[in-house]
MDTraj code that builds the backbone (N, CA, C; nanometers):
import mdtraj as md
import numpy as np

residues = "MET GLN ASN ASN CYS ASN ILE LYS ILE PHE SER PHE PRO ILE ARG VAL TYR TYR GLU ASP THR ASP ALA GLY GLY VAL VAL TYR HIS ALA LYS TYR LEU ASN PHE PHE GLU ARG CYS ARG THR GLU TRP LEU ARG GLN LEU GLY TYR GLU GLN ASP GLU LEU ARG LEU THR GLN ASN ILE LEU PHE VAL VAL SER SER LEU SER ILE ASP TYR LEU ARG PRO ALA LEU PHE ASN GLN GLN LEU ILE VAL THR THR LYS VAL THR ASP LEU GLY ALA SER ARG LEU ILE MET GLU GLN GLN ILE LEU HIS GLU LEU LYS THR GLY SER THR GLU ILE LEU ALA GLN GLY SER VAL THR LEU ALA CYS LEU ASP SER ASN LYS PHE LYS PRO LYS ARG ILE PRO LEU GLU ILE ARG GLU SER LEU LEU ILE THR GLU ALA GLN ILE GLY SER SER ASN ALA LYS GLY ASN ILE".split()
xyz = np.array([
    [-1.0377, 0.0214, -1.7783],
    [-0.9329, -0.0498, -1.6998],
    [-0.9551, -0.2081, -1.6669],
    [-0.8587, -0.2917, -1.6657],
    [-0.8945, -0.4319, -1.6520],
    [-0.9129, -0.4517, -1.5138],
    [-1.0108, -0.5670, -1.4825],
    [-1.0472, -0.6059, -1.3550],
    [-0.9554, -0.7708, -1.3175],
    [-0.9049, -0.8039, -1.3944],
    [-0.8371, -0.9366, -1.3957],
    [-0.6909, -0.9433, -1.3240],
    [-0.6966, -0.8436, -1.2119],
    [-0.5697, -0.8461, -1.1149],
    [-0.5546, -0.9349, -1.0268],
    [-0.4329, -0.9251, -0.9655],
    [-0.4135, -0.9927, -0.8429],
    [-0.4996, -0.9685, -0.7291],
    [-0.5613, -1.0353, -0.6519],
    [-0.6404, -1.0123, -0.5562],
    [-0.5709, -1.0550, -0.4281],
    [-0.4461, -1.0981, -0.4270],
    [-0.3611, -1.1004, -0.3109],
    [-0.3402, -0.9883, -0.2358],
    [-0.3926, -0.9913, -0.0818],
    [-0.3588, -0.8858, -0.0005],
    [-0.2173, -0.8861, 0.0693],
    [-0.1523, -0.7843, 0.0465],
    [-0.0241, -0.7822, 0.1167],
    [-0.0267, -0.7077, 0.2341],
    [0.0407, -0.7624, 0.3354],
    [0.0261, -0.6803, 0.4857],
    [0.1603, -0.6641, 0.5330],
    [0.1667, -0.5546, 0.5996],
    [0.2667, -0.4970, 0.6690],
    [0.2757, -0.4382, 0.7949],
    [0.3433, -0.4765, 0.8803],
    [0.3296, -0.4172, 1.0245],
    [0.3783, -0.2822, 1.0573],
    [0.3001, -0.2109, 1.1267],
    [0.3722, -0.0745, 1.1551],
    [0.3443, -0.0561, 1.3282],
    [0.4160, -0.0150, 1.4007],
    [0.4235, 0.0153, 1.5208],
    [0.3825, 0.1839, 1.5338],
    [0.2883, 0.2274, 1.6207],
    [0.2563, 0.3586, 1.6380],
    [0.3545, 0.4134, 1.7407],
    [0.4432, 0.5020, 1.6955],
    [0.5369, 0.5779, 1.7765],
    [0.4824, 0.7111, 1.8316],
    [0.5601, 0.7687, 1.9294],
    [0.5122, 0.8922, 1.9784],
    [0.5117, 0.9985, 1.8726],
    [0.5820, 0.9899, 1.7802],
    [0.5916, 1.0921, 1.6904],
    [0.4588, 1.0845, 1.5870],
    [0.4185, 0.9830, 1.6017],
    [0.2866, 0.9767, 1.5122],
    [0.1569, 1.0197, 1.5764],
    [0.1524, 1.0572, 1.6833],
    [0.0357, 1.0983, 1.7585],
    [0.0401, 1.2497, 1.7989],
    [-0.0782, 1.3024, 1.8434],
    [-0.1033, 1.4433, 1.8927],
    [-0.1061, 1.4059, 2.0473],
    [-0.1394, 1.5245, 2.1062],
    [-0.1013, 1.5223, 2.2622],
    [-0.1892, 1.4336, 2.3315],
    [-0.2957, 1.3876, 2.2590],
    [-0.3496, 1.3050, 2.3238],
    [-0.3324, 1.1517, 2.2841],
    [-0.2280, 1.1384, 2.2285],
    [-0.2060, 0.9980, 2.2090],
    [-0.2589, 0.9178, 2.0857],
    [-0.3304, 1.0112, 2.0062],
    [-0.4120, 0.9486, 1.9059],
    [-0.3181, 0.9980, 1.7543],
    [-0.3345, 0.8874, 1.6784],
    [-0.2565, 0.9060, 1.5566],
    [-0.3028, 1.0178, 1.4806],
    [-0.2109, 1.1205, 1.4478],
    [-0.2749, 1.2311, 1.3743],
    [-0.3029, 1.1853, 1.2367],
    [-0.4128, 1.2627, 1.1568],
    [-0.4940, 1.2254, 1.0477],
    [-0.3918, 1.1696, 0.9117],
    [-0.2801, 1.2708, 0.9210],
    [-0.1866, 1.2640, 0.8186],
    [-0.0941, 1.1431, 0.8207],
    [-0.0760, 1.0965, 0.9195],
    [0.0103, 0.9931, 0.9262],
    [-0.0554, 0.8392, 0.8774],
    [-0.1763, 0.8465, 0.8623],
    [-0.2225, 0.7161, 0.8087],
    [-0.1755, 0.6999, 0.6558],
    [-0.1750, 0.8404, 0.5724],
    [-0.1207, 0.8415, 0.4408],
    [0.0122, 0.7838, 0.4546],
    [0.0893, 0.8113, 0.5572],
    [0.2261, 0.7490, 0.5641],
    [0.2320, 0.6120, 0.5736],
    [0.1535, 0.5606, 0.6603],
    [0.1486, 0.4185, 0.6879],
    [0.1162, 0.3514, 0.5345],
    [-0.0133, 0.4032, 0.4890],
    [-0.0424, 0.3432, 0.3515],
    [0.0654, 0.3579, 0.2438],
    [0.1511, 0.4531, 0.2549],
    [0.2896, 0.4688, 0.1524],
    [0.3783, 0.3788, 0.2039],
    [0.4129, 0.3432, 0.3090],
    [0.5186, 0.2652, 0.3500],
    [0.4467, 0.1111, 0.3158],
    [0.3316, 0.0891, 0.3202],
    [0.2710, -0.0648, 0.3122],
    [0.3095, -0.0688, 0.1087],
    [0.2922, 0.0263, 0.0487],
    [0.2766, -0.0001, -0.0732],
    [0.4196, 0.0149, -0.1386],
    [0.5100, 0.0921, -0.0578],
    [0.6671, 0.0573, -0.1075],
    [0.6977, -0.0881, -0.0700],
    [0.6715, -0.1395, 0.0346],
    [0.7221, -0.2711, 0.0828],
    [0.6556, -0.3749, -0.0097],
    [0.5100, -0.3569, -0.0560],
    [0.4676, -0.4048, -0.1300],
    [0.5407, -0.4410, -0.2720],
    [0.5811, -0.3176, -0.3361],
    [0.6364, -0.3095, -0.4716],
    [0.7844, -0.4002, -0.4178],
    [0.8287, -0.3671, -0.2992],
    [0.9864, -0.4496, -0.2565],
    [0.9529, -0.5826, -0.2667],
    [0.8700, -0.6476, -0.2261],
    [0.8196, -0.7882, -0.2004],
    [0.8173, -0.8437, -0.3421],
    [0.7565, -0.7698, -0.4461],
    [0.7559, -0.8144, -0.5873],
    [0.8783, -0.7811, -0.6399],
    [0.9607, -0.7352, -0.5981],
    [1.1180, -0.7314, -0.6433],
    [1.1501, -0.5971, -0.7164],
    [1.0648, -0.5054, -0.6776],
    [1.0956, -0.3521, -0.7469],
    [1.1235, -0.2524, -0.6506],
    [1.2200, -0.1961, -0.6484],
    [1.2710, -0.0684, -0.5876],
    [1.2127, 0.0689, -0.6574],
    [1.1780, 0.1508, -0.6023],
    [1.1151, 0.2712, -0.6763],
    [1.2481, 0.3499, -0.7206],
    [1.3452, 0.3628, -0.6473],
    [1.4632, 0.4266, -0.7000],
    [1.5256, 0.3793, -0.8274],
    [1.5295, 0.2270, -0.8115],
    [1.5938, 0.1672, -0.9154],
    [1.4857, 0.1603, -1.0591],
    [1.3652, 0.1701, -1.0397],
    [1.2642, 0.1869, -1.1482],
    [1.2654, 0.3096, -1.2161],
    [1.3272, 0.4394, -1.1423],
    [1.3301, 0.5661, -1.1823],
    [1.4500, 0.5417, -1.2548],
    [1.5720, 0.5042, -1.2083],
    [1.6848, 0.4852, -1.2927],
    [1.7111, 0.4148, -1.4019],
    [1.6481, 0.2978, -1.4157],
    [1.6768, 0.1839, -1.4994],
    [1.5516, 0.1816, -1.6077],
    [1.4191, 0.2198, -1.5580],
    [1.2995, 0.2137, -1.6640],
    [1.2391, 0.3577, -1.6774],
    [1.2928, 0.4567, -1.6092],
    [1.2521, 0.5983, -1.6231],
    [1.0800, 0.6250, -1.5876],
    [1.0352, 0.5363, -1.4955],
    [0.9191, 0.5364, -1.4368],
    [0.9238, 0.5714, -1.2739],
    [0.7980, 0.6277, -1.2463],
    [0.7503, 0.6781, -1.1387],
    [0.6178, 0.6322, -1.0966],
    [0.5954, 0.5795, -0.9798],
    [0.4378, 0.5772, -0.9448],
    [0.3988, 0.6645, -0.8509],
    [0.3017, 0.7446, -0.8939],
    [0.2631, 0.8603, -0.8260],
    [0.1163, 0.8545, -0.7848],
    [0.0687, 0.9020, -0.6649],
    [-0.0680, 0.9297, -0.6306],
    [-0.1186, 1.0194, -0.7115],
    [-0.2274, 0.9693, -0.7886],
    [-0.3105, 1.0720, -0.8624],
    [-0.4471, 1.0996, -0.7842],
    [-0.4931, 1.0224, -0.7087],
    [-0.6155, 1.0251, -0.6321],
    [-0.5941, 0.9271, -0.5009],
    [-0.6863, 0.9885, -0.4211],
    [-0.6795, 0.9116, -0.2937],
    [-0.7968, 0.9574, -0.2090],
    [-0.8899, 0.8500, -0.1449],
    [-0.9755, 0.8869, -0.0544],
    [-0.9509, 0.7819, 0.0676],
    [-0.9978, 0.8432, 0.1839],
    [-0.9764, 0.7680, 0.2974],
    [-1.0870, 0.7937, 0.3867],
    [-1.1323, 0.6692, 0.4381],
    [-1.2433, 0.6860, 0.5562],
    [-1.1690, 0.6554, 0.6953],
    [-1.1798, 0.7374, 0.8004],
    [-1.1238, 0.7120, 0.9353],
    [-1.2276, 0.6528, 1.0030],
    [-1.2348, 0.5511, 1.0528],
    [-1.3384, 0.4461, 1.1126],
    [-1.3210, 0.4755, 1.2632],
    [-1.1945, 0.4441, 1.3442],
    [-1.1626, 0.4373, 1.4706],
    [-0.9995, 0.4828, 1.4882],
    [-0.9735, 0.5586, 1.6088],
    [-0.8550, 0.6005, 1.6137],
    [-0.7654, 0.4990, 1.6322],
    [-0.6385, 0.5348, 1.5992],
    [-0.5279, 0.4452, 1.6051],
    [-0.4406, 0.5058, 1.7332],
    [-0.3900, 0.4376, 1.8044],
    [-0.3423, 0.4682, 1.9446],
    [-0.1891, 0.4692, 1.9604],
    [-0.1267, 0.5499, 2.0378],
    [0.0182, 0.5340, 2.0689],
    [0.0275, 0.4030, 2.1063],
    [0.1490, 0.3208, 2.0761],
    [0.2293, 0.2119, 2.0951],
    [0.1216, 0.0996, 2.0506],
    [0.0270, 0.1157, 1.9665],
    [-0.0408, 0.0117, 1.8975],
    [0.0555, -0.0517, 1.7926],
    [0.0237, -0.1876, 1.7895],
    [0.0631, -0.2435, 1.6787],
    [-0.0402, -0.2760, 1.5623],
    [-0.0063, -0.2100, 1.4404],
    [-0.1040, -0.2010, 1.3413],
    [-0.0599, -0.2892, 1.2192],
    [-0.1620, -0.3335, 1.1417],
    [-0.1196, -0.4079, 1.0190],
    [-0.1915, -0.3372, 0.9066],
    [-0.1049, -0.2806, 0.8223],
    [-0.1537, -0.1842, 0.7041],
    [-0.1605, -0.2936, 0.5864],
    [-0.2948, -0.2990, 0.5041],
    [-0.2891, -0.3895, 0.4034],
    [-0.2892, -0.3261, 0.2714],
    [-0.2774, -0.3972, 0.1620],
    [-0.2911, -0.3504, 0.0235],
    [-0.3098, -0.4558, -0.0781],
    [-0.3948, -0.4287, -0.1747],
    [-0.4384, -0.5041, -0.2875],
    [-0.4651, -0.4365, -0.4009],
    [-0.4456, -0.4750, -0.5046],
    [-0.4645, -0.4243, -0.6338],
    [-0.6053, -0.4567, -0.6720],
    [-0.6907, -0.3347, -0.7028],
    [-0.8564, -0.3942, -0.7304],
    [-0.8415, -0.3586, -0.8911],
    [-0.7658, -0.2665, -0.9502],
    [-0.7889, -0.2652, -1.0907],
    [-0.6768, -0.2148, -1.1793],
    [-0.6627, -0.2528, -1.2576],
    [-0.5177, -0.2545, -1.3261],
    [-0.5267, -0.1852, -1.4816],
    [-0.4658, -0.0759, -1.5245],
    [-0.4987, 0.0023, -1.6590],
    [-0.3794, -0.0023, -1.7182],
    [-0.3631, 0.0666, -1.8423],
    [-0.2404, 0.0632, -1.8950],
    [-0.1153, 0.1479, -1.8313],
    [-0.1617, 0.2374, -1.7664],
    [-0.0755, 0.3592, -1.7260],
    [-0.0980, 0.3556, -1.5816],
    [-0.2205, 0.2861, -1.5123],
    [-0.2493, 0.3361, -1.3715],
    [-0.3214, 0.2188, -1.2986],
    [-0.3342, 0.1898, -1.1757],
    [-0.3661, 0.1112, -1.0985],
    [-0.4538, 0.1446, -0.9870],
    [-0.5335, 0.0844, -0.9289],
    [-0.6210, 0.1160, -0.8314],
    [-0.5910, 0.0344, -0.6992],
    [-0.5729, 0.0822, -0.5768],
    [-0.5555, -0.0256, -0.4809],
    [-0.6394, 0.0113, -0.3701],
    [-0.6805, -0.0934, -0.3020],
    [-0.7468, -0.0407, -0.1852],
    [-0.6555, -0.0982, -0.0556],
    [-0.6558, -0.0211, 0.0463],
    [-0.5931, -0.0268, 0.1472],
    [-0.6648, -0.0006, 0.2925],
    [-0.6077, -0.0755, 0.4083],
    [-0.6888, -0.0729, 0.5324],
    [-0.5569, -0.0592, 0.6403],
    [-0.5984, 0.0035, 0.7492],
    [-0.5108, -0.0116, 0.8506],
    [-0.5997, -0.0732, 0.9537],
    [-0.5478, -0.1759, 1.0215],
    [-0.6105, -0.2806, 1.1109],
    [-0.5522, -0.2845, 1.2437],
    [-0.6273, -0.3186, 1.3635],
    [-0.5741, -0.3418, 1.4773],
    [-0.6347, -0.4682, 1.5435],
    [-0.5413, -0.5593, 1.5637],
    [-0.5763, -0.6790, 1.6333],
    [-0.6025, -0.6677, 1.7664],
    [-0.7211, -0.7079, 1.8154],
    [-0.7773, -0.6694, 1.9581],
    [-0.7352, -0.8190, 2.0475],
    [-0.7297, -0.7761, 2.1689],
    [-0.6945, -0.9122, 2.2735],
    [-0.7752, -1.0358, 2.2430],
    [-0.9109, -1.0097, 2.2039],
    [-1.0067, -1.1059, 2.1687],
    [-0.9693, -1.1869, 2.0567],
    [-0.8658, -1.1415, 1.9712],
    [-0.8410, -1.2152, 1.8625],
    [-0.9056, -1.1564, 1.7393],
    [-0.9959, -1.0771, 1.7419],
    [-1.0735, -1.0291, 1.6123],
    [-0.9824, -0.8813, 1.5897],
    [-1.0330, -0.8555, 1.4820],
    [-0.9497, -0.7416, 1.4038],
    [-1.0554, -0.6355, 1.3830],
    [-1.0281, -0.5261, 1.4004],
    [-1.0864, -0.3905, 1.3873],
    [-1.0425, -0.3110, 1.2667],
    [-1.1230, -0.2498, 1.1739],
    [-1.0490, -0.1564, 1.0775],
    [-1.0743, -0.0446, 1.1238],
    [-0.9452, 0.0265, 1.1354],
    [-0.9505, 0.1659, 1.1671],
    [-0.9381, 0.2818, 1.0672],
    [-0.9173, 0.2292, 0.9594],
    [-0.9061, 0.3147, 0.8279],
    [-0.8999, 0.2460, 0.7217],
    [-0.9782, 0.2947, 0.6085],
    [-0.9682, 0.2299, 0.4829],
    [-0.9615, 0.3523, 0.3772],
    [-0.8956, 0.3054, 0.2460],
    [-0.8948, 0.3935, 0.1371],
    [-0.8758, 0.3485, 0.0073],
    [-0.8854, 0.3969, -0.0952],
    [-0.8849, 0.3680, -0.2238],
    [-0.7591, 0.4646, -0.2705],
    [-0.6710, 0.4135, -0.3376],
    [-0.5452, 0.5111, -0.3802],
    [-0.5291, 0.4510, -0.5314],
    [-0.5473, 0.5724, -0.6282],
    [-0.4832, 0.5712, -0.7583],
    [-0.3524, 0.6056, -0.7974],
    [-0.2728, 0.5155, -0.8530],
    [-0.1506, 0.5376, -0.8985],
    [-0.1268, 0.5499, -1.0352],
    [-0.0438, 0.6430, -1.0681],
    [-0.0438, 0.6821, -1.2242],
    [0.1287, 0.6392, -1.2610],
    [0.1446, 0.5639, -1.3496],
    [0.2862, 0.5366, -1.3845],
    [0.3153, 0.6543, -1.4811],
    [0.4118, 0.7036, -1.4347],
    [0.4670, 0.8347, -1.5246],
    [0.5999, 0.7992, -1.5650],
    [0.6408, 0.8806, -1.6944],
    [0.7787, 0.8941, -1.7398],
    [0.8502, 0.9938, -1.6399],
    [0.9801, 0.9418, -1.5850],
    [1.0299, 1.0171, -1.4778],
    [1.0943, 1.1676, -1.5573],
    [1.1047, 1.1380, -1.6935],
    [1.1767, 1.2673, -1.7420],
    [1.0661, 1.3644, -1.7678],
    [0.9514, 1.3305, -1.8219],
    [0.8479, 1.4202, -1.8701],
    [0.7540, 1.4521, -1.7760],
    [0.7237, 1.3559, -1.6900],
    [0.6103, 1.3597, -1.5945],
    [0.4732, 1.3622, -1.6852],
    [0.4756, 1.2540, -1.7634],
    [0.3777, 1.2415, -1.8614],
    [0.3195, 1.0773, -1.8184],
    [0.2036, 1.0548, -1.8388],
    [0.1534, 0.9084, -1.8418],
    [0.2523, 0.8153, -1.9355],
    [0.2896, 0.7054, -1.8482],
    [0.3741, 0.6097, -1.9292],
    [0.3010, 0.4607, -1.9280],
    [0.2776, 0.3624, -2.0124],
    [0.2505, 0.2108, -2.0040],
    [0.3326, 0.1729, -1.8846],
    [0.2605, 0.0825, -1.8131],
    [0.3223, -0.0038, -1.6855],
    [0.3958, -0.1043, -1.7892],
    [0.5212, -0.1146, -1.7323],
    [0.6101, -0.2092, -1.8223],
    [0.5435, -0.3303, -1.8137],
    [0.5686, -0.4361, -1.8954],
    [0.4978, -0.5662, -1.9144],
    [0.5408, -0.6348, -1.8097],
    [0.6665, -0.6511, -1.7723],
    [0.7200, -0.7378, -1.6716],
    [0.6543, -0.6662, -1.5149],
    [0.6227, -0.5545, -1.4929],
    [0.5574, -0.5244, -1.3774],
    [0.4224, -0.5746, -1.3842],
    [0.3512, -0.5430, -1.4997],
    [0.2078, -0.5801, -1.5054],
    [0.1940, -0.7442, -1.4821],
    [0.3028, -0.8091, -1.5576],
    [0.2737, -0.9573, -1.5384],
    [0.2928, -0.9996, -1.3886],
    [0.3686, -0.9189, -1.3101],
    [0.3904, -0.9527, -1.1498],
    [0.2543, -0.9106, -1.0637],
    [0.1966, -0.8268, -1.1263],
    [0.0529, -0.7779, -1.0569],
    [-0.0645, -0.8657, -1.1009],
    [-0.0383, -0.9505, -1.1960],
    [-0.1403, -1.0365, -1.2270],
    [-0.1196, -1.1819, -1.1923],
    [-0.0162, -1.1974, -1.1108],
    [-0.0043, -1.3425, -1.0790],
    [-0.0848, -1.3868, -0.9674],
    [-0.0944, -1.5110, -0.9583],
    [-0.1887, -1.5547, -0.8492],
    [-0.1173, -1.5582, -0.7016],
    [-0.2144, -1.5607, -0.5892],
    [-0.1499, -1.5639, -0.4778],
    [-0.0687, -1.6740, -0.4165],
    [-0.0890, -1.8031, -0.4770],
    [0.0056, -1.9247, -0.4815],
    [0.1383, -1.9033, -0.5413],
    [0.1507, -1.8080, -0.6306],
    [0.2738, -1.7924, -0.7074],
    [0.3555, -1.6935, -0.6287],
    [0.2947, -1.6031, -0.5671],
    [0.3391, -1.5052, -0.4801],
    [0.4145, -1.5935, -0.3583],
    [0.3346, -1.6586, -0.3072],
    [0.3429, -1.7066, -0.1420],
    [0.2843, -1.6130, -0.0587],
    [0.2777, -1.6531, 0.0509],
    [0.2124, -1.5820, 0.1727],
    [0.2750, -1.4820, 0.2292],
    [0.2033, -1.3541, 0.2711],
    [0.2711, -1.2638, 0.3750],
    [0.2099, -1.2938, 0.5311],
    [0.3189, -1.2678, 0.6069],
    [0.2856, -1.2911, 0.7327],
    [0.3350, -1.1513, 0.8139],
    [0.2189, -1.0821, 0.8573],
    [0.2571, -0.9381, 0.8963],
    [0.3288, -0.9676, 1.0349],
    [0.2589, -1.0530, 1.1265],
    [0.3117, -1.0875, 1.2752],
    [0.4502, -1.1144, 1.2585],
    [0.4842, -1.2007, 1.1305],
    [0.6627, -1.2565, 1.1425],
    [0.7539, -1.1189, 1.1021],
    [0.7060, -0.9873, 1.0537],
    [0.7927, -0.9254, 1.0100],
    [0.8242, -0.7867, 1.0952],
    [0.7995, -0.8133, 1.2185],
    [0.8089, -0.7012, 1.3146],
    [0.9496, -0.7010, 1.3349],
])
top = md.Topology()
chain = top.add_chain()
for i, resn in enumerate(residues, 1):
    res = top.add_residue(resn, chain, resSeq=i)
    for name in ("N", "CA", "C"):
        top.add_atom(name, md.element.get_by_symbol(name[0]), res)
traj = md.Trajectory(xyz[None], top)
């Protein structure tokens, strides 16, 4: 795998709804995976790619092939969270992303609630076999932060 990928961090705001929590108002552990997925989807969208269009026009899917997550602090009902993602490694048919779920405290500091590493495989949507990430997409993953512009999680609510 190459290590010369975009180190831009993409941020996406998420509000914790009642449906995300258990009876104690704590976010159910599997919901963190949903939050990670939403952030990755919006990251791809910001780069100009819709997953359904990639499947239809380029016959590719990005699927999770490996995932690890560390739960550090509980997320609670009605909290405004920030979910981040960044590509840390890019190969021919897979990429590794680091993701975090953050909560900004009233003091202005930010605490990490959960962090994880996700490996995505690029698959042929007809054969479900590994397929090279198309050059156009690879290039968009390698561009610099200055070329992308900044993402402001607070402004996207």
